[in-house]
C-alpha positions in Angstrom: -169.1 -54.9 -85.4 -170.4 -51.7 -83.5 -172.6 -54.2 -81.4 -169.5 -55.4 -80.5 -167.9 -52.6 -79.4 -170.1 -51.1 -77.6 -170.1 -54.5 -75.6 -166.4 -53.8 -74.7 -166.9 -50.2 -73.8 -169.4 -51.3 -71.1 -166.8 -54.2 -70.0 -164.6 -51.7 -69.8 -166.8 -49.1 -67.4 -167.6 -52.7 -65.2 -164.0 -53.9 -64.6 -163.0 -50.0 -63.8 -165.4 -49.6 -61.5 -164.8 -52.8 -60.1 -161.2 -51.6 -59.3 -162.2 -48.5 -58.0 -164.4 -50.0 -55.5 -162.0 -52.4 -54.3 -159.8 -49.3 -54.3 -161.9 -48.0 -51.9 -162.7 -51.0 -50.0 -159.2 -51.7 -49.6 -159.1 -47.7 -48.1 -161.2 -48.3 -45.7 -159.9 -51.7 -44.2 -156.6 -50.0 -44.1 -158.1 -46.9 -42.6 -159.9 -49.6 -40.3 -156.8 -51.4 -39.1 -154.7 -48.4 -38.5 -157.1 -47.2 -36.1 -156.7 -50.6 -35.0 -153.8 -50.2 -34.4 -153.9 -46.7 -32.7 -156.6 -48.7 -30.2 -154.8 -51.1 -29.8 -151.3 -49.1 -28.7 -153.4 -46.4 -26.4 -154.6 -49.6 -24.6 -151.3 -51.4 -24.1 -150.0 -47.8 -22.8 -152.9 -47.3 -20.5 -153.7 -51.3 -18.9 -150.1 -51.6 -19.3 -147.1 -49.2 -19.5 -149.2 -46.3 -17.0 -151.2 -48.4 -15.4 -149.6 -48.3 -11.9 -149.8 -44.1 -12.1 -153.2 -44.1 -13.0 -153.9 -46.6 -10.2 -152.1 -44.6 -7.7 -154.2 -41.0 -9.3 -157.4 -43.7 -9.1 -156.1 -43.9 -5.1 -156.0 -40.8 -4.4 -158.9 -40.0 -5.4 -160.8 -41.9 -3.7 -158.7 -41.8 -0.5 -159.4 -38.6 1.9 -156.6 -37.7 4.1 -156.4 -35.4 7.0 -153.7 -34.2 8.4 -152.4 -34.7 12.2 -149.5 -32.6 13.8 -146.5 -33.6 15.0 -145.6 -32.4 18.4 -143.0 -30.0 19.1 -139.6 -30.2 20.3 -138.8 -29.5 23.7 -137.3 -26.1 24.6 -135.0 -27.3 27.6 -132.7 -24.7 29.4 -128.9 -25.6 30.0 -129.8 -28.3 33.4 -132.6 -29.7 31.2 -135.2 -27.8 32.4 -138.4 -27.6 30.8 -139.3 -24.1 29.2 -141.2 -25.2 26.3 -143.5 -28.2 26.0 -145.8 -30.4 23.5 -149.2 -31.7 25.1 -152.1 -33.8 23.8 -154.9 -31.7 22.1 -158.0 -32.6 20.0 -159.1 -30.8 17.1 -162.2 -31.7 15.5 -162.9 -31.2 11.8 -165.7 -32.8 9.8 -166.2 -34.4 6.5 -168.6 -32.0 4.1 -170.0 -34.6 2.3 -171.1 -37.3 4.7 -172.8 -35.0 6.8 -176.4 -35.6 6.5 -178.6 -33.2 8.2 -176.2 -30.0 8.0 -178.5 -27.5 10.1 -179.1 -30.1 12.5 -176.1 -31.3 13.2 -175.2 -27.1 13.5 -177.8 -26.6 15.7 -176.4 -29.6 18.2 -172.4 -28.7 17.6 -172.8 -25.1 18.3 -173.4 -25.3 22.5 -170.4 -27.7 22.8 -168.4 -25.8 20.3 -168.8 -22.5 21.6 -169.9 -20.8 18.2 -173.4 -19.8 16.4 -174.9 -22.1 14.6 -174.3 -20.3 11.3 -170.8 -20.4 11.0 -170.8 -24.4 11.6 -173.6 -24.3 9.2 -171.0 -22.7 6.1 -168.4 -24.7 6.7 -170.3 -27.7 6.9 -171.8 -27.3 3.8 -168.4 -26.2 2.4 -167.8 -27.7 -0.9 -164.1 -29.2 0.6 -162.7 -32.8 1.3 -162.6 -32.0 5.2 -162.8 -28.3 7.7 -161.9 -27.9 11.2 -164.2 -26.5 13.3 -162.4 -26.1 16.2 -159.1 -26.2 16.8 -156.9 -26.7 19.8 -160.4 -28.0 21.7 -160.4 -28.6 25.2 -160.8 -32.3 26.5 -164.1 -32.5 27.6 -165.0 -31.2 24.2 -163.0 -33.7 22.6 -165.2 -36.3 25.0 -168.9 -34.3 24.2 -167.8 -34.7 20.7 -167.0 -38.8 20.2 -170.3 -39.2 22.8 -172.4 -37.6 20.4 -171.0 -39.6 17.3 -172.4 -37.4 14.4 -171.6 -38.1 11.2 -169.1 -37.0 9.2 -167.5 -35.1 12.5 -164.9 -36.7 14.0 -162.1 -35.9 16.5 -158.3 -35.9 15.9 -155.5 -35.9 18.4 -152.4 -33.0 17.7 -149.9 -31.5 19.6 -150.4 -28.2 21.4 -147.6 -25.6 23.1 -147.3 -25.3 26.4 -144.7 -23.1 28.4 -144.8 -24.3 32.0 -142.8 -22.1 33.4 -145.5 -18.9 32.0 -143.5 -15.6 31.9 -139.9 -17.1 32.7 -138.5 -15.7 29.4 -141.5 -15.4 27.3 -139.1 -13.5 25.1 -136.8 -15.1 24.1 -138.4 -18.6 23.9 -140.8 -16.7 21.7 -144.3 -18.0 20.3 -145.7 -21.3 18.7 -149.6 -20.4 16.5 -152.1 -22.8 16.5 -150.6 -24.3 13.1 -147.4 -25.8 15.2 -145.5 -23.0 13.4 -143.2 -21.0 15.5 -144.0 -17.4 15.1 -141.5 -15.6 17.2 -138.1 -15.8 19.7 -136.7 -19.4 19.4 -139.5 -20.9 17.7 -139.4 -19.0 15.2 -135.8 -19.1 14.4 -135.3 -23.1 15.5 -139.2 -23.3 13.2 -137.7 -26.2 10.7 -136.1 -28.0 13.5 -138.5 -27.8 16.6 -141.7 -28.2 14.3 -141.3 -31.7 12.7 -143.3 -33.6 10.0 -146.8 -33.8 9.7 -148.8 -37.7 9.6 -151.8 -38.1 8.5 -155.5 -40.2 8.5 -156.1 -41.7 5.2 -159.9 -43.3 4.2 -160.7 -44.5 0.9 -164.4 -42.6 0.0 -166.3 -42.8 -3.6 -167.5 -39.9 -5.6 -169.5 -38.0 -3.6 -167.2 -38.7 -0.1 -168.8 -41.6 1.5 -166.3 -43.6 3.2 -166.4 -46.9 1.2 -167.5 -50.0 3.5 -164.3 -52.1 3.4 -162.1 -49.7 2.2 -158.6 -48.9 2.6 -157.9 -47.8 5.6 -153.9 -45.8 6.7 -152.8 -43.9 9.2 -148.9 -42.1 8.4 -147.1 -40.9 12.2 -146.6 -38.0 12.6 -142.2 -37.4 13.3 -141.9 -35.4 16.1 -139.8 -32.0 16.0 -135.9 -32.7 17.6 -135.4 -30.5 21.2 -133.2 -27.5 22.4 -130.6 -26.9 24.5 -130.1 -23.6 25.4 -127.4 -21.8 27.2 -130.4 -20.1 29.3 -129.9 -21.2 33.0 -133.8 -21.0 34.2 -132.4 -20.2 38.2 -130.4 -17.1 37.0 -133.4 -16.3 34.8 -135.6 -16.1 37.8 -133.0 -14.3 39.5 -132.5 -11.4 36.9 -137.0 -11.3 36.6 -137.3 -11.3 40.0 -134.9 -8.3 40.8 -135.9 -6.4 37.8 -139.1 -6.7 38.9 -138.9 -4.9 41.8 -136.5 -2.0 40.5 -139.7 -1.7 37.7 -142.0 -1.2 40.9 -139.6 1.4 43.0 -138.2 3.4 40.4 -142.0 2.7 38.2 -139.6 2.6 34.5 -141.7 2.5 31.2 -139.1 -0.8 30.9 -136.5 -2.5 31.9 -134.3 -5.1 30.9 -131.2 -7.1 32.6 -129.3 -9.7 30.6 -126.8 -12.3 31.6 -123.3 -13.4 29.5 -120.8 -15.6 30.8 -117.4 -14.0 29.4 -115.5 -16.8 28.2 -117.7 -18.3 26.3 -120.6 -15.7 24.9 -123.3 -17.7 26.2 -126.4 -16.0 27.6 -127.3 -16.8 30.9 -130.3 -14.8 31.5 -132.7 -12.1 29.3 -134.9 -10.4 31.5 -137.5 -7.9 30.1 -140.2 -6.1 31.7 -143.4 -5.8 30.8 -143.8 -9.0 29.3 -146.4 -11.5 28.7 -147.2 -14.9 29.2 -147.0 -16.9 26.3 -150.1 -19.5 27.2 -152.2 -16.7 26.3 -150.1 -14.2 24.0 -153.4 -13.0 22.8 -154.2 -11.5 25.4 -151.8 -8.8 25.8 -150.1 -5.6 23.6 -147.6 -7.7 20.5 -145.2 -4.9 22.4 -144.7 -6.6 25.4 -143.7 -10.3 23.1 -140.9 -7.4 21.5 -137.3 -8.6 22.7 -135.4 -5.3 23.0 -132.6 -6.4 24.1 -131.3 -7.9 21.4 -133.4 -6.1 18.4 -133.7 -2.3 20.0 -131.1 0.3 19.3 -130.2 2.9 22.4 -127.8 5.7 23.3 -125.7 3.6 26.2 -124.2 7.1 27.7 -121.3 6.8 30.3 -121.3 2.6 30.4 -119.5 2.8 26.5 -116.9 4.9 28.3 -115.3 1.0 29.0 -114.8 1.1 25.4 -113.0 4.6 24.9 -110.9 4.3 28.0 -110.0 0.2 26.3 -109.2 2.6 23.4 -107.0 4.8 24.8 -105.5 2.5 27.0 -103.8 0.1 24.1 -103.2 3.2 22.0 -100.6 4.3 24.5 -102.3 7.3 25.0 -103.5 7.9 28.8 -102.4 5.6 31.8 -104.2 5.5 34.7 -102.7 8.1 36.9 -102.3 10.5 33.8 -103.0 13.5 34.5 -106.1 16.3 33.2 -108.2 19.3 34.6 -112.0 19.8 34.5 -112.9 23.0 34.2 -116.6 21.1 34.1 -116.7 22.1 30.1 -115.0 21.4 26.9 -114.9 23.3 24.0 -115.0 21.5 20.4 -115.7 23.9 17.5 -118.3 26.1 18.6 -119.9 23.8 21.1 -119.9 23.2 24.7 -119.9 20.2 26.4 -120.0 20.2 29.8 -119.7 17.6 32.7 -122.4 16.2 34.8 -120.9 17.8 37.8 -121.4 21.7 38.2 -117.8 23.0 38.2 -116.2 20.5 37.1 -113.9 17.9 39.5 -110.7 19.9 38.9 -107.2 17.8 39.4 -107.6 14.0 38.7 -106.2 11.5 37.2 -107.0 9.5 34.3 -108.7 6.8 37.2 -110.8 9.0 39.1 -112.1 10.3 36.3 -113.4 6.7 35.1 -114.7 6.7 38.4 -116.2 10.0 37.9 -117.2 9.5 34.7 -116.2 12.8 33.7 -117.5 14.0 30.4 -114.7 16.1 29.4 -112.0 14.0 29.7 -113.7 10.8 27.6 -114.3 13.9 24.9 -110.6 14.2 24.3 -109.3 11.0 24.7 -112.1 10.3 21.9 -110.3 13.6 19.9 -107.3 12.2 20.7 -108.1 9.2 18.9 -108.6 10.4 16.2 -112.1 9.4 14.0 -110.6 6.4 11.5 -109.1 4.5 15.5 -112.4 5.5 17.2 -114.5 3.5 14.8 -111.5 1.1 14.7 -112.5 0.2 18.1 -115.5 0.9 17.9 -116.1 -1.9 15.1 -113.1 -4.0 16.3 -116.0 -4.4 19.9 -118.9 -5.4 17.9 -121.1 -2.5 18.1 -121.2 -1.2 14.6 -121.9 -4.7 13.1 -125.2 -7.9 14.2 -123.4 -10.1 17.3 -124.9 -12.7 14.9 -126.6 -14.4 17.4 -129.3 -16.9 17.0 -132.5 -15.4 17.1 -134.6 -13.4 14.7 -134.7 -9.6 14.2 -131.1 -8.8 15.3 -130.7 -4.7 15.4 -126.9 -3.1 14.3 -125.4 -0.4 16.2 -125.7 3.2 14.3 -123.2 5.7 13.9 -122.5 8.7 11.6 -120.2 7.3 8.6 -116.3 8.3 8.7 -116.5 11.3 6.3 -119.8 12.4 8.5 -118.0 12.4 11.7 -116.8 15.7 12.5 -115.2 17.3 16.3 -117.9 17.5 18.0 -119.7 13.9 16.9 -116.4 12.7 17.4 -116.5 14.0 21.4 -119.7 12.9 22.5 -119.4 9.8 21.2 -116.3 9.6 23.6 -118.8 9.7 26.1 -121.3 7.5 25.2 -124.0 10.3 23.5 -124.6 10.8 19.4 -124.6 6.7 18.7 -126.8 3.9 19.4 -126.0 0.3 20.0 -128.0 -2.6 21.3 -128.3 -3.9 24.7 -126.7 -7.5 23.5 -123.9 -5.6 22.0 -123.0 -3.5 24.7 -122.8 -6.1 26.8 -120.8 -8.4 25.0 -118.5 -5.9 24.4 -117.8 -5.3 28.2 -117.5 -9.3 28.0 -114.1 -8.7 25.7 -112.5 -6.6 28.6 -113.7 -9.3 31.2 -112.6 -12.3 28.7 -108.9 -10.5 28.3 -109.4 -8.6 25.2 -110.9 -11.8 23.4 -114.8 -10.9 21.6 -116.9 -13.8 21.6 -119.8 -14.8 19.5 -123.0 -15.0 22.5 -125.4 -17.6 21.9 -129.0 -19.0 23.1 -128.7 -22.5 21.8 -125.9 -25.2 23.0 -127.3 -28.5 21.3 -130.2 -30.1 19.5 -130.9 -33.2 19.9 -133.5 -35.6 18.7 -136.0 -37.8 20.3 -133.6 -40.3 22.0 -131.4 -37.1 23.4 -128.6 -37.9 21.1 -127.0 -34.4 20.4 -128.5 -33.8 16.5 -126.0 -30.5 16.0 -124.0 -28.9 19.1 -122.5 -24.8 19.3 -119.7 -24.3 20.6 -118.2 -20.9 21.7 -116.5 -19.1 18.9 -114.2 -16.3 19.1 -114.4 -13.9 16.7 -111.5 -11.4 17.5 -109.0 -10.1 20.0 -109.6 -6.7 20.3 -107.5 -5.0 22.6 -104.1 -7.0 24.8 -104.4 -9.1 27.5 -102.6 -6.5 29.9 -104.8 -3.7 28.8 -107.5 -5.3 29.3 -105.8 -6.4 32.7 -105.8 -3.1 33.8 -108.9 -1.1 32.7 -110.3 -4.3 34.5 -108.3 -2.9 37.5 -109.9 0.2 37.2 -113.1 -1.0 36.9 -113.2 -2.2 40.3 -112.0 0.7 41.7 -114.9 2.8 39.9 -117.4 0.1 42.0 -115.3 1.0 45.8 -113.9 5.1 45.0 -116.2 5.6 42.6 -120.1 6.0 40.7 -120.9 2.6 40.9 -120.3 2.4 44.8 -124.2 1.1 45.5 -123.5 -2.3 43.3 -120.6 -3.8 45.7 -120.8 -7.4 46.5 -120.1 -8.1 50.0 -117.3 -10.5 49.9 -116.2 -10.6 45.9 -114.1 -8.3 44.1 -116.0 -7.0 41.3 -115.9 -4.6 37.9 -118.0 -2.0 36.2 -119.5 0.9 35.0 -122.6 3.9 35.7 -124.5 5.3 32.8 -127.0 7.8 33.0 -127.9 9.1 29.2 -130.6 11.5 28.5 -133.2 10.7 25.8 -133.2 12.3 22.6 -137.1 14.0 21.8 -137.8 15.4 18.6 -134.2 16.1 17.8 -133.1 17.4 21.6 -132.0 15.6 24.7 -135.0 16.1 26.8 -134.7 15.4 30.0 -136.2 11.2 30.1 -133.9 9.0 31.7 -132.0 5.5 31.4 -130.6 4.6 33.9 -128.1 1.6 33.3 -125.1 -0.3 34.9 -122.8 -3.2 33.6 -119.9 -5.2 35.0 -118.6 -9.0 36.2 -117.1 -10.6 38.5 -115.4 -12.1 40.2 -112.9 -9.8 38.8 -110.5 -12.3 38.7 -111.7 -15.2 37.0 -115.5 -13.8 35.4 -118.2 -16.1 35.5 -120.9 -13.6 35.0 -121.0 -10.4 33.2 -124.5 -8.0 33.7 -126.2 -5.3 31.9 -128.6 -3.3 34.3 -130.9 -0.8 31.7 -134.2 1.0 33.9 -135.8 3.0 30.8 -137.5 6.5 31.4 -137.8 6.0 35.7 -139.7 8.2 37.4 -138.0 8.7 40.8 -136.4 12.1 41.6 -132.2 10.4 41.3 -132.2 8.8 38.3 -128.8 8.2 38.0 -127.4 4.2 37.2 -125.5 4.6 39.9 -128.5 4.9 42.5 -131.1 3.3 41.4 -129.6 0.4 38.1 -126.4 -0.3 41.1 -128.2 -2.3 43.4 -130.1 -4.0 40.5 -126.8 -5.9 39.5 -125.7 -6.0 43.0 -129.1 -7.7 44.3 -128.0 -10.6 41.5 -125.2 -10.9 41.4 -125.0 -11.8 45.1 -127.3 -14.4 44.0 -126.1 -16.1 41.9 -122.7 -16.0 43.2 -124.3 -18.1 46.4 -126.2 -20.6 42.9 -123.0 -21.1 41.4 -120.7 -22.0 45.0 -117.8 -19.6 44.0 -116.3 -18.6 47.6 -115.3 -15.5 48.2 -112.8 -13.7 47.3 -111.9 -12.1 50.4 -113.6 -11.9 53.7 -116.9 -11.1 53.9 -117.3 -7.4 56.0 -113.9 -6.7 54.5 -114.9 -4.3 51.5 -113.0 -4.7 47.5 -109.6 -2.6 47.5 -107.8 -2.9 44.0 -105.3 -0.6 45.2 -105.7 -1.0 49.0 -103.7 -2.3 51.7 -107.1 -4.5 52.7 -107.3 -3.5 56.0 -110.4 -2.5 57.4 -111.0 1.0 59.0 -114.0 3.0 60.7 -115.1 6.2 59.0 -115.0 9.2 60.9 -117.7 11.7 61.7 -116.5 14.8 59.9 -120.1 17.0 59.2 -119.9 20.3 60.3 -116.2 20.1 60.4 -114.0 22.8 58.2 -112.5 21.2 55.4 -108.5 21.5 56.6 -110.2 19.6 60.1 -112.4 16.8 57.5 -110.0 16.2 55.2 -106.9 15.8 57.8 -109.4 13.3 59.9 -109.5 11.5 56.9 -106.3 11.1 56.4 -105.2 10.0 59.6 -107.8 7.0 59.2 -106.0 6.4 56.0 -108.5 7.7 53.7 -109.0 10.2 50.9 -111.4 13.0 50.3 -113.0 13.9 47.2 -114.7 17.4 47.8 -117.8 18.7 46.6 -118.9 22.3 46.5 -118.5 25.0 48.0 -118.3 26.7 52.1 -116.8 26.5 54.9 -118.3 23.2 56.6 -118.7 19.5 55.9 -122.8 19.5 55.3 -123.1 15.6 54.5 -120.6 12.6 53.7 -120.7 9.4 52.1 -120.0 6.4 53.0 -121.7 7.6 56.2 -119.9 8.0 60.2 -119.0 4.4 61.4 -119.2 3.1 58.1 -116.5 -0.2 58.3 -114.1 0.5 54.7 -110.7 -0.3 53.7 -108.3 1.8 53.9 -107.4 4.3 51.0 -111.1 4.3 50.1 -112.6 7.8 48.8 -115.0 9.2 50.9 -117.0 12.0 49.2 -116.9 15.7 51.5 -119.6 18.0 50.6 -120.1 21.8 51.2 -122.6 24.3 50.9 -125.4 24.1 48.9 -127.6 22.5 52.9 -130.6 22.3 50.6 -128.6 20.0 48.1 -126.4 17.8 50.2 -128.9 17.6 53.7 -131.0 15.0 54.4 -133.5 16.8 57.0 -136.4 18.6 55.1 -136.8 16.2 52.2 -139.3 13.5 51.7 -138.4 10.3 50.3 -140.5 7.0 49.6 -140.0 4.7 51.6 -139.4 1.0 49.5 -139.7 -2.8 50.0 -137.3 -4.4 51.9 -139.0 -7.9 52.8 -137.0 -10.9 52.1 -133.6 -8.8 52.2 -131.1 -9.4 54.6 -130.4 -6.6 56.9 -127.3 -5.3 55.3 -129.6 -5.5 52.3 -131.8 -3.4 53.7 -129.5 -0.9 55.4 -128.1 -0.2 51.6 -131.5 0.2 49.9 -133.0 2.5 52.6 -129.5 4.7 53.0 -129.9 5.3 49.3 -133.2 7.1 49.3 -131.6 9.0 52.6 -133.8 6.8 55.3 -132.1 4.7 58.2 -132.9 1.6 59.1 -133.8 0.3 62.7 -133.2 -3.3 63.2 -134.9 -5.7 65.4 -134.2 -9.7 65.1 -132.0 -11.2 62.9 -132.3 -12.9 59.6 -133.9 -12.3 56.3 -136.8 -9.0 56.8 -140.0 -9.6 57.3 -142.2 -7.1 57.9 -140.9 -3.1 58.7 -142.6 0.2 59.0 -143.1 2.3 57.9 -145.1 0.5 55.2 -143.5 0.7 51.9 -144.7 2.9 49.5 -145.5 5.5 52.4 -143.7 8.8 52.4 -141.4 10.8 55.6 -139.4 12.6 56.0 -135.4 11.7 54.8 -133.8 10.6 57.4 -136.4 8.9 59.1 -135.4 5.8 60.4 -137.2 2.7 59.2 -138.1 -0.7 61.5 -137.8 -3.6 60.3 -137.8 -6.8 61.5 -135.9 -10.3 60.6 -135.9 -14.0 61.2 -134.0 -16.8 60.4 
């Protein structure tokens, strides 16, 4: 009985162990089945679901792209003349993994690329897929690299910026960098349109970067950039730069500009600046030469700002052309004495005469009558406080005090253009509003963006910003600005055969918180006055001449520019050549009589007898000088400036003058230029000046006659 019980117990133990073993076997099988299912699922995921993506990643690892730059779009002037183009250039690159003997290769490349062996070796051993060795290499260099056929060294074609007109409109167009990116000017502003889309050369390579024989090769061509058609006219730009260059040489100014805008549309026709640079080699010039100070810099406008004060006063009905004023030579505002540029003042004068005389006390008085709110309203209306919105990077704004901080003294000085700052672009655009019947336009530099086929992608149309003054006020002020040319301070800006309007300016430059001796001479105007086609601003900064007035050194530049532009535009004369414009006169031509040495009464009677007016300057018993000179042909009603006393100031004898260069000028132009220096003219021949004696730059006594030789 006991043995049977023991047997049963042993049997039970065996059965229990078997169950446990079976359970363990089942568990192992279950785990293995689970692992198999997981591996199977992963295999399906990798081989089926993710196969396309992994295949693409593998291909990317094997394919080593080399970028290919697109050609930047061309920049044209308004007549489709090329100002900036892209030409083919070669760049040398290396694939370090394929270079077999880096040291030997570097030694062979160094004399060809003009680089040191160490520099080349460091690039050939870099842990990179590709490295550039020489960007924008010369054609001869690229040919030699191809001839050497070194393993791992190759040449890729890319685009290089080239400016066929060199310095023409350099600051406007700007520059593009070595990586085909716009860095300054229009190249930067329209970079997204000009740069295009990069392409690439792709070759299949192994893990260490060696090209796989019979592997995949592909070439993705770049998409070239779009092109710009500017508002700039190459010919007008050239005329402005040529005359500015001449004026800079004659006045030795630190910098200068000539800006031209079409008043009715706001299109910038020319934007010339000096000193300048050549964008094909911009690294050879200081960065300051690349700055477009027409748009990006502010300056005190001086008397040219008086057109804004005049427009506001006329529009508000504060004055008319015949409103009388008396100028004692100063005006007292609070505890300050604001003086006129003419010692002793202009005495009794009408408003139109005050504009002709550029009389500071009158315009200070007008600003005070307008009041702060109205004055700022018109300054803002003419676009002199805010940005104009021109399509150019880095535009500056005008600068005035906050209205709450403008006191009577500040307001009075604002009236004649002192104490506030504007950009040259803002200043001329304000004058364009007067020429355009009181309508302010948004200035623009680009007319169209076109694709490779020349089809317009985007077109820009003239945009009217606001109506600042009424058309009648603009017309009246335009007539008065013509009188500034005929009878006032702008007589040297007169263009034979054409009625033009304008205003002179001579601003003091602030230095260390005070106004010093440095000056900014300027003149701005437009023409033909009855149908303005172009407005021009001339600025000569810090001229190094005895006379620094805008009416003397800037006005002749305006005249020279307008004369050639009118001829280029084929505009018919507005009156017979030889008959000066006269907004208020009959147009009859008279000869200026000789009044030097006569008494005041005799001089006035002599001028009155031939239909001329007299404006007396200085004190004394006898006439010591006169402008225009005796024998000049002028229109009836012209004002002759008569000088009395202070013979050392007015008489030309005894003083010295530097002979200007008049080569290439007409007889009339040469006479005006020489006359402005107090020199006479002795012509020989006809046509244009081909020679002169004494030579340009020579110092002679004022009154000396310069012999000029003319040929057809």
